[in-house]
N, C-alpha and C positions, 0 to 999 in steps of 0.2 A: 402386290404391285407386279411381281414377276409372272404370277399365274394369270392376273387380269390381262396383262399384255398378250400372253400366249393365247388366252381364250378368245381375244378379240380378232385373232388371225382367222381368215376364212379359208379353210381347206376342205377338200372333199372328204366326206366321212369314210372311214376305212370299212371295207367289206370285201368278201371274196378272198380273204387271205389264206394262204396255206400255213398250217400250224408250224411247219418246219422252216418258215422264212426267217432267216437269221443272217447276221453279218459275221464275218470271220476276218480278223486282222492279221496280217503277216508282215514280217520284215522289221528292221530296226532303224530305218532312216527314211525321211520323206522330204527331199529338197523341194518337191512340188507343193508342199503344204504351205510354204511361205513364199509369196510371190509379190514383188513390189507392184507390178503392173496390174495385178488382178485383186488387190486387197480392197475390194469394194464393200466388204462387210462392215457394217456399222457396229459400234460398241455401245450404243445407247440402251441396249437391253439389260446391261448390267445394273444392278441396284444394290442397295445397302443390305438387303436380306438375302443370304446365300440360298441357292436353289435347293440344296439338300435338306434344309429345315422344313420343307413342305412335304406332305404325304405323297407317296409315289402314286397312289390311286388318282389323286387330284392332278398329278403331273401327267399321267396318261390321258386324262380327260382334257386337260388344257392343251396338250400337244397333239390332240386328236390322233392318238396312236394306240397300239395294243401290244401285247407280249410277243406277237408274231411279226411286228414291225410295220412298215409302210408299203403301199403299192408303188409301182414305178411312176405312175402319173402324179401321185401325191408328192413323191420325192422330187420329181422334176419341178413341180410348181413351187415347192418350198425352196429348192435351190435357186430358182429364178428370183424369189422374193428376198431371201437372206443373203444370197451370194455364196461363193465357194467357201469351203472350210479352210480358210487361209488366215494367217496372222497378219493383220494390217500393218504395213510398214510405210513410213513416210518416204516419199521419193527424195533422193539425195539432192542437195542444192548443187548448182553448177559451180565450177571453179571461179568463174567471173563473179557470181553472187557472193561467194565466200570472201573473195579478195576485196570487193567493194565494202563489205561489212567491216573489214579491218582498216580500210582506208578512211572510213568514217570516224575511227577513233581519234580523239582530240590530238594526241601526241603525233600520230602518223599524219594527220591533216596539217599540223603545224610544220612538220618536216617537209612535206610536199609543197606547201605554200612557200616555205623558205627557198626550196629548190627552184620554184617558178620565178621568184623574185630575183634570185641569183642569176638565172638564165637571162631574164629581162635586162639585168644590169651588165650583162656581158661576162659574168664570172662563170664560165662554162666548167671550170674544174670543180667548183663547189657544187654546181648543178649535178654533174655526173656522180660525184662522191655520194651525195645525199640520195640520189635515185638508186644507186647500186646497193647502198646499205639498206634502204627501206625494202627494195625488191628481195634482197636476200632474206631479210627477217620474215617477210610475208610468205615467201616460198617455203621456208622451213616450217613455219606454222601450219601452212596448208598441208604439207606432207604429213605432219604429226596428226592432224585431224583426219586425214584420209585413212591412216592406219587405225584410228579409233573407230571409224565408221563400220568396220567389219564386225562389230558386235552382233548385229542382227543376223548376220550370215550364220553364226554358230547355231542359231535356233533351227536352221534347216536340218541339222543332224540330230535333232532331239525328239522326233516324232515318227510315227509309223509310215510305211510306204503305201500299201494297198489294202483293200478290204474286199472280202468275198461275201456277196449278199444273195439270198434267194429272193429275187424280185419277180413277181408274177409267176411264182412257182419254179423259176429256173435259177440256178446258181450263176452269178455274174461277178467277175473280179473287177473292182472299181478303184480308181484313185481315191485316197482318203479325202481329197478336196471335195468329193461329191457327197460326202456324208452330211446329213442334215438333221435338224432337231426332230426328235420323234423316232429316229432310227433305233433299232435294237442291234447291239454289237456283241459278238462273242469274243471273249478274251481268254487266252491260255497262257501258261507259264512261258516266259520269254518274250511275250508281246509288249509293245509300248502302247499306251492308251492314246487314241487319236482325238479325243474330245472330252468334255466334261459331262458327267451324267450320273444317274442313279444306278445302284446295284439292284437288278431285278432278282437275281438268284446267285448264289455263291457256293462253290464246293471247295472249301479250304483255300479260298483265294487270299493271297497275301501280296501286297505291293510294296515296292521301294519308293518312298516319297521323300527321301532325304534331300533331293535337289529342290523340293518345294518347302519342306518344313524344317530341315536340319535334323530330324529324328534319325538316329542310326539304326533303329530297330525296324523290321518289317511291320507293315500295318495290316491288321486283319480287316477284311472286307466282308460285310454281311448285310442282310436286309434289315429293315426296321427304321423307325423315325429317329432323328438326331436333332436335339435342341441347340447344340453348340454351333457357334458361327465360325469356329476355328477349323482350318483345313486339317490340322493334325488330329482332330477328334471326329472328323466326318467319316465314320465307319461305313456309312451307306452310300458313299459317293466315290467316283473315280475321276481322275484329273488328267488332262492332256499332258503329255511329256513324261509321266511317271511310267513305271514298268511293273508288270506282273511277275513275281518271282516264284510263285507256286500256286497250284490249284487252277481253277478256271471260274469264269463268271459271265453272266449276261448283264449288259448295261443298256439303259435307256438314255439316249443322248439328249441332254438338256441344253447345252450351249456348245457352239462351234466357233472356230476361227478366232477373230479378235475379241469375242465376248467371253472366251474361256479365261481362266486364271492365268494360263500360260500366255495367252494373247495380251492380257493386261500388262504383264511383265515386259513383253516385247515392245508394247507401245511406250511404256515408261522409260525404257532404255533410249528410245529415240526422242523423247520429249526434251525440249530445250530448258535447261535449268538456269537460275540466276547466275550472274557473273561470279566466278571464283574470287578468292581473296586476292590473288595475283592480278586478275583482270580489273578488279575494282581499284587496286592500287595504281596500276598504270593509267587507268582512266582519270583518276584524281590528280595524278602528277601532270598529265597533259593539261587538265583544266588549270592547275596552278601556274604552269609555264605560260599558258595562253593569257591569263589575267595579268601576270607580271609583264609580259610583252606588251599587252595593250596599254598598261599604265605608263611604261617608259616611252613607248612610241608617241602616245598622245602628249606626254609631258614635253618631249623634245620638239615635236611639231609646234606645240603652243608657244614654247619659249623662243623658238626660231622665228615664229610668226610675229611675236611681240617685238623682238629686237631687230630683225633684219628683213622680215617678210619672207614668204615662202619662195624657195628657189629649188632647182633640180638638185643642187649639191646637198642642201639641207634635207631634202626628201630622201636622197640616197643614203645619207648619214643615218636617218631614222630607220630606213629599211635595213641597213647593216646592223644596227642595234638589235632589231628584231631577229635577224639571222643569228647574231652573236649570242642571243639568249637561248637559242634552240640547241639542245644537246644532240647534234647530228649523229654521234656514235652511240647514243643510248640503245637503240635496237640491237646493234652489233655487240655492244658490251653485254647486254642482257642475254643475247643468244649464245655468245661464246661462254659466258659464265655458267649458264644453265647446261650447256653441252659438256663443259668440263666437269660440272657436278654429276651429270649422267654417267660419264666415263668412270668417275671415282665410285659412284654408287654401284655400277655394274661389277666392279671388283669386290664389292660387299654383298654380292648376290641379290641386287635390287635392279630390276630392269624398268627403265622409264619410257613410257609411251608418249606422254604429253610433257614437253620440257617444262612448261610453267608449273606443272604439278610438283616439281622439286621445291619451289618456293612455298607452295601450299602445304607440303609436308613439313617444312620447317616452321610454318606459321600455325600448324595444327595445335589446338589446345584442348580438343575433345576427340578421343578415339572411340568409336563405336565398333565393337567386334562381335561376330558370331562366336558361339562357344565351340562348336565342333570343328576340329582341324586346326584351330589356332591356339585355344587354351587346352584342348584335349587331343588325344592321339587319333581321333576319328576312326577308331576300330574298337569293337567290343572285346573285352578281356574278362576272363574268370579271375576274380580277385580274392575269393575265399570260399572254402567249403566248411560248413559249421554244423554242429549237431543241434538238438532241439533247444539247448540253453545257451547257444552262441559260442561254444568252444570249438576249436579247429577239429576237423574230422577227416581222417584219411578214408574212412569207409564211404563217406558221401562222394569224395573225389573219384574213387574206384568205380562205384556203382553208376555215377552219371557218365563216366567214360564208357562203360559197358553199353549203356543205352544209346549214347550218341554214335558209338562205333557201329552198332548193329542195326539201328532203326532204319527202316526203309522210308521212301518218300523223299521229298525235297529237304535238303539239309539247310538249316537256318544258320545265321551268323553266330547264334548262341552255341550251336553244335560245333562250329568251326573254332570258337573260343575254347571249348572244352578239349577238343582234340589237340589244339596247340599247347594247352597248359598242362595236361595230364598225360602221363606215360600210357602207352597202349595196354589194353587188358592182357592178362597172361594168355599164352598161346593155347592153353588147354580149355579155355572158355569157347563154347560154340553156340551159334544161334540156331534155335529150333523154330521159332515163329515170332511174329510181332504184330502189334495192333498200331498202325501208323497214327500220327498226330491228326486230329481234326479239331475244328473250331468249336464244336459243341462240347467236346470233352476237355479241350485245351491241354492235352497231355498225350504222350505216347508210351507204349509198353513193349518190352521185349521179353521173350521166354528164352532163357539161356541155360546151358547145361555145362557141368564140369564133372565128368565121370557119370555116376548115377544120380548126382544131386542136380535138381532143376529148381529154378526160381524165376518169378516175374520181377523185373526191375522197371519201375515207372518213374518218369520225370515229367514235369509240367508246371503250370502256374501254381504257386504254392497254395493259394487259396482254394484251388480245385483238387489238389492232392490230399490235403489234410483231412477233409471230410471222409475220405476213403479208408482212413486208418482207425484202428481201435487199440493199437499198441505203439510204443515208441522205443527206439533203441538208443541207449546212452553211449557216451564216448568209450566206455570200457566193453561195449558189446552186449551188455545185459539188456534184456527186453522187459519192459514194465507196462502196466496198463496205462492207456492214454486217458487219464481222468480229466475232469473239467479244469482243475488247477494247471495241469501241464498243458492242456489245450490253450488256456488263456495265456500261459507263458510264451507258447509258440506264436500265437497271434500278435502278442505285444512285440515279440522279436521281429516279426514280419513288418509291422507298422513302423518300427524304429528304423529298419533297414530301408524301407520305402522313403522315409523322411531324409535319409542320407543320399537319395538319388540312385539307389541300387535296384537292379532288376533281379528278382528271386525266382529260382526254380526249385520246387520241392522234389525230394527224392524219397521213394518208398519201395519196399520189397515184400515179396510173399513167396514162401516155399511152396512148391507144387509137387505132385506125385511124380515118381520117376518115369512112369509110362505116359505122361502128358505130352502131346505133340502139337497142340494148338493153344492159342491165346486169343481171347476176345474181350471187348470192353466190360462184359459182365464179370470177368475174373478180377477186375480192379475193385476189390472189396476185401474187407478184413485184413488190410495190409498193415505193415509196420512202418511208421514214419521214421526215417533215418536222419533227415536234416535238410539243409538248403544249400544251394550253390548261389553265390552272389556275383552279378555281372555289372560291369561299369565301363563306360568310355573313359579310360583313365586320363587324368590330367597330365600334361607334359611336365617333365621334371624341370625344364628351363623356364616354365611360365611364371613362377613366383618371382624369380630374379628379373625377368624381362619386364613384368608389370611394374615392379619397384623402380626399375631404371626409367620407365616412361613417366611414372608419377613424380620421381625426382626431377625430371626434365620439365615439369609443369604441365603435364598432360593428364586430364581426367579420363579414366577408362570406364566406359559404359558397356555393359553386356546386353545385346539384343538377340534373343534366342527364341526358337520355336519350341524348345523343350519346356517341360513343366517346372513349376517353381521349386519343388524339393531338389530336383537335379541341379538347377543353377545355384541355389543357396548352398548346397553341399560343396559344389565346386568352388564357390567364392570363399567358403570357410577353409577348404583344404589348401587353396593357393594363397590364402591370407591377402586377398584383394580388398583394398579399402573401398567399400561400396555402401551406399545408403539408399533406402527407399526401393520399393518394388511396385511395378504396374503390370497387369496382365492384359492380354489382347481384349478381353471383355471390358476391362476398365477403360481402355483407349476408345472403345466404341461409344462410351458415354461422354467423352470429353470433346468439346469444340476445339477448333484450332487455337483459339486464344487461350483456352484453359490448358491445353497441352503445352503451349509455350511457357506458361507459368510453372508447370509441373516438371518439365524436362531438366531444368536447372538443379532440381533437388532430388531427382531419382536417377539411380545408376543401373538398375536392373529391370529389364523388360522381358517378360516371359510369355510363352504361348501367343506370339505375335505372328501375323500373316505378312506376306511380302509387301503388300501396299502399306501396312502399318509401319514396317521398318523404314520405308521411304518417308512416311509422314513424320516419324520421330526425327529423322535427320534434317528434314526441312524446318521443323520447329526449332531445333538447335541453331540452325543457320540464321533463322529469323530473330533469334535472341542475340545474335552478334558473334556467336562462336565460329571458329574455323574448324570444320568437322572433317574427320577422316572416317571412312567405313571400310572394315576389313572383313571379307566374306569369300566363300568359295562355291556357293550353290546357286542354282537358278533363282531360288527364293531371295538371294541377296542382291541380284542384279539391279533391282529398282533403287535400293538404298545406295549401292555403289555409285550408280549414275547420279543420284541426287546430292552426294557429298561434295565438298570442296575438292577433296582428293580421294578418289576411289582406289581401293587396294584389293588385290586378290593374290592367290598363290599359284605356283606352277601346276600343282595337282588339282586345281579347281575346275569347275565345269567350263566349257568353252564360252558360254554366255557370260559368266562372271568375269573370266579373264579378259574377254574382249570389251566388256563395259568398263573395266578398270583403267586408271591412268598409270598405275604402277603395279608391277608384278614382283612378288617376293619369290625368289627361286627356292627358298626354304620356308615352310610354314612355321616360322619361328618369330616370336615377337622381338627377340634379340636382334634379328636382321632388320626389323622395322625400326628399332631404336637407333641402330647405326645409320639408317637412312634419314631419320629425323635430324641427326647431328649434321649430316652432309647437306640437307636442305637448309639448315640454319646458316651453315658456312657460306653457301651459295647466296642466300639472301643478304648476308652481311656484306659480301663483296659488291652486290648490286647497289646496296644502299651507300657504300663508299662513293661510288661514281655519282649517284644521285645527289648526295650532299655536296660533294666537291664541285660537280658541274653547275648545280643551281646557285650555290652561294658564290662561287668564283665568277661565273658569267654575270650574275646579277650585280655583284660588286663592280666588275669592270664596266658594265653598261651604265650603271648608276654614276660611276665616276665620269664617264664621257658625257652623260647627259648633264651633269652639274657643271662640268668644264665648259660645255657649250654655252652656258649662261654668262661666264666671266671672261672667256677668251675671245679675241677678235677673229680667231680662225678655229676650224674644227680640230679637236685634240688628236684625232686619228682619222686618216682617210678610210673610206669604206673598204678598200682592198686590204689595208693594214688590219682592220678589225677582223676580217674573215681569216687572214693568215694567223692572227693571234688565236682565234677560236679553234681553227683546225689543228694547229700545233698543240694546243692544250688538250684537245680531245685525244690526239695521238699519244700524248704522254701517259694517258690512262689505260691504254690497251693491255697493260700488264696486270690490271686489277683482277681479272678472272683467276689468275694464278696465285694471288696473294693468300696469306694465312688470315685467320680470324681470331679475335680475342676469345678466351675461354668463357667470359661472362656473356658474350653474345650467343654462345651455344647452349647455355644452361636453361634458358627460358624460351617460350614460343616467341617468334619474331613476326610481326605483321607490318604492312605498310601503314605508316602513320604520317600522313601528309601534313598534319598540323606540326609535328616535330620537325619535318623537313623545312616547313615555312619558318619555324622558330630558329633553326640553325642558319637558314639563309638570311634572316633579318638581323642576326648578330654578326656572322662572319662576313657577309657581303658588305654592309656598311663599314666594318672594320677595315677591310681592304680599301674601300673608298676613302676612308680617313687618311690612310697612308698615301693613297694616290694624290689626294688634295695637297698633302704636305709636299709631295714631289712636285706638283704643279707650282706651288709657291716658291720652292727652292729653285726650280728651273727659270721661272719668270723674274723673280726678285734678285736672286744671288748671281745666277749665271747669265741672265739676260738672253736667254736662248731664243734663236729664231724659230719660225714655225717648223721647219724640217728637223732641226736639232731637237726641239721640244718633242715632236712626234716620235723620233727615234729613241730618245732617252726614256720617254714614258712607256713605249713599247717594250723596251728592255726591262724596265722596272716591273711592268705589269706581268709579262710572261715569266720572269724569274720568280716573283712572289707566288704566282699562281701554281707553278709546277713544284716548287720546293715545299709549299704548304701541304702538298699531297702527303708527305711523310709525317706531318703533324696530325692531319685529319684522319688518316687511315686507321688509327687506333684510339680507343678511349683512354688507354694508359699513357704515361709520359712517353713521348715518341722514341726516346733513347733506350727504353726498356723493351721495345717490340721491334724485332728485326723483320723488315719487309722482304718479300720474295725477290730473288735475283732478277726475274723477268720484269717486275715492276720497276726495280731500280734502273735496269737497262732502258726500258721504254721511256721513263721520265727524264733521266739525265740525257738520253739520246735526243729527245725532242727539244730539251733546253739547249743542247749544243747546236742543233740545227737552227733554232731561233736566233741565237747569238751570232751564228755564222751569217745568216741572212741579214740581220740588222746592222752588223758592225763591219761587214766587208762589202766590196763593190757588187757582190751578188744581189744585194738588196736595192740597188738603184732603181730597178723596174717598179718597186713599190714605194719609192720616195724616201728611202732610208739614207742617212748620211753618217760619216764617221763621227765619233764622240771623243771629247777630251778625257784624259785620265782622271781629272778631278771629278768630272760628272760621274764616271763609272765608279769611283771610290765612294761618292755620296750615295749612289744607288745601292752599293753593297752594304753600307751602314744601315740604310733604310730597310733593306731586305732582312737583315739580322734582327733589327728591332721589331719588324712586323711579325716574324716567326716567333719571337719570344712572347709577344702579346697574344698572338693566336694560341699558343700553348697554354697560356694562363686562362684565356676565356673559353677554351674548348670544353671543359666540363659543364659550364653554364649553357653553352650553345647546344650540347647534346641533351641536356635535361629540359630545356625550356620548350614548352609546347603551347603557343598562344591560342588556346581553344576558343577563346571568346572573340578572336579576330577573324573575320571572314573577308577573304580577298575580294569577294563580289562587291563588298561595300566600297572598296577602292574604285572599282569601275563606276559604281553609282555616283561617287563623289566627283567623277570627271564629267558628269552630264553638262555642267555649266561650260566646261571647256569645249565640249562638242558643239553646243549652241553657238559659242563664240566663233569657232572655226567656220561653221556654216554661215554665220552672219558676215564674216570677213569675205 
């Protein structure tokens, strides 16, 4: 498919090329390569078959190119057709567009509608309060999103700046954006690769691809065909954004701009993902309130129509009910609660970029994590030096130090690990000559001397060193023949260490004549095998306890790594991580999205996966209903970080990963994450306190007034009194963000469960209505209250029970065993004091309140105590009940007859 598409392109046949026509890349940064306004390059050339699995000869033919590169006219024509070598970036939406998207949310729309109705009714105070609260919430959300949009800017610092090409026989320095498919690029140590392409030739070229694959070891690049579809195994390909750490190479450019692997990651970071768990919860809550409001308003209008006919007063009463059901302070409560959580999390070394991610962190029940840097130290370490039968060997350690200390050429991170772990060689050792490492031999040798004694010390891939030896040195220094039995023992040892995820370097020696002054690869023969040095990216000492803490908190930990299966399996065994099932990247390629959704629930280990496969795994988990977090630090993790409900990175991660994340851990430690999870759950618990209190109390109050309007000859409360009640109740709850949370709410993942909110509302709301109706009967039958006395008394009873029940509902435990925060106590009792002051003093005359008799106040006090006692008894049932079979939409449907009746009238 890839070759067919390229072959179909009509380009001028190359001829008249100078054999020396090559490109040369310089620099370490290319802001110009990523340009929003010029990202015209299409990504439709990418296909399911990676380009590097095709023969390079066929690629040259399909790209209409040759080893000497393209002519200037060819390059210009191709640049005009393909567009510049830029990563496609979606243009940012305007502030107005983002604000309109938030206004369209049901909850925000309800609040704004309530504000409009309040303004129309002349209640300008309510209008201004609601508008200010909604504006503050939207502004803060827009600020957080703007911060997150810097993700793509980090990509500008990850590719090369300019390229020098011999075009038409002349060297020309070009912006890398002008590189096209078919170009031949020369790369040297220190260069960053500007595009994806084939290796034409290599001289000991090694690249650092950790940002794409997670592999901590340098990758050898050489020519030849590659059947694997995995980036980590593509020895014959080079990738944009990776760097050359040693040697040099010639590359045939196969993909540029947005069609590169790097470009695909950039596009995925900008793609809009489904709503997060928090966003889904807020949306569902808005729909719940909308339906409850519609039910009560239609009920009141119908009842008033039947009894008295429609009037302006009854219409305004219904409107006041609608406003009363609206939790005006919910956006502020959520914002302040989340902001308080962000401040507390910052003290725990967790930086929050998107406030709502705090909830998503607390709701997380699956954590997908990369291996390198989170479970391991992200640096190669020498873990053991052993002889041929696996016993510790000081001789191996000293000899490998000699080689690493004296060998010329680029030093690898394996050499750095040796030098860090083993003391320097004795000062009387001197270097005579060396044979540097190359990829054909996969080893290096040094000729060293101590006095008149000279010897060759060779280190390299164990499987390449062993065939050079005909003797073996034991742990006691004795040298014996390397027979077939000992050779089999060594090979078995190498295989065993490989299964443990260890990288082995074999070490051999050979005594040389005292007058020998040179060494060459031909001298690497007839050697004595001394043993092996084992290397590993060591697991973090804190990882076992941190994973156990997460598992005990109800979070399933899944490892998604670019490393090979033996490495990951050994790590899981070492850290005692409870994991089951394993899938490779090749396995994922054979699974449809539906099949993967079935698999992800039962598989905890994913190995040799590509960046887009990581994102696919995360999306499959989300589609299964899990709330997913992804923790990673490389460019290859950015797609999955962006796709998760909550994206996590670490301070030392790549710019792309950190900017794609919602939360940054200042320490790459899962213990820090576990602390953040607890804080997220505490924040969610406080938000849900307000949601339960607000919906149940408001619904109960409005239901009471709706029912009272059926039996009373006057409205039970005037519209202004309803709004005062609702406002004071909301103000009483502003201390919720500061409140503590029950330990049981911190022990398991917490998610928005609107069904449980509905269940709580349908129990606690009617309960308060039952006591309200009792108050109605008492006022009308016993005290023969006038309309103004009735309204004042019921206002006092309503606001008192609403506010005091906060201390019952705020905890699942008996309320007397859980101490509320002082701020919540002050805000609640303060609001109650203001309410009583307005209702029972001349201050309330403007709202129609009148003084009450002492007997009425005493009766209200008894009613309040009785209500609180019953609420405490029913609270466990209300918290448990979740009427999943009841859909509020059916309530609206059942009102269709009422709508027809209203239209008929």
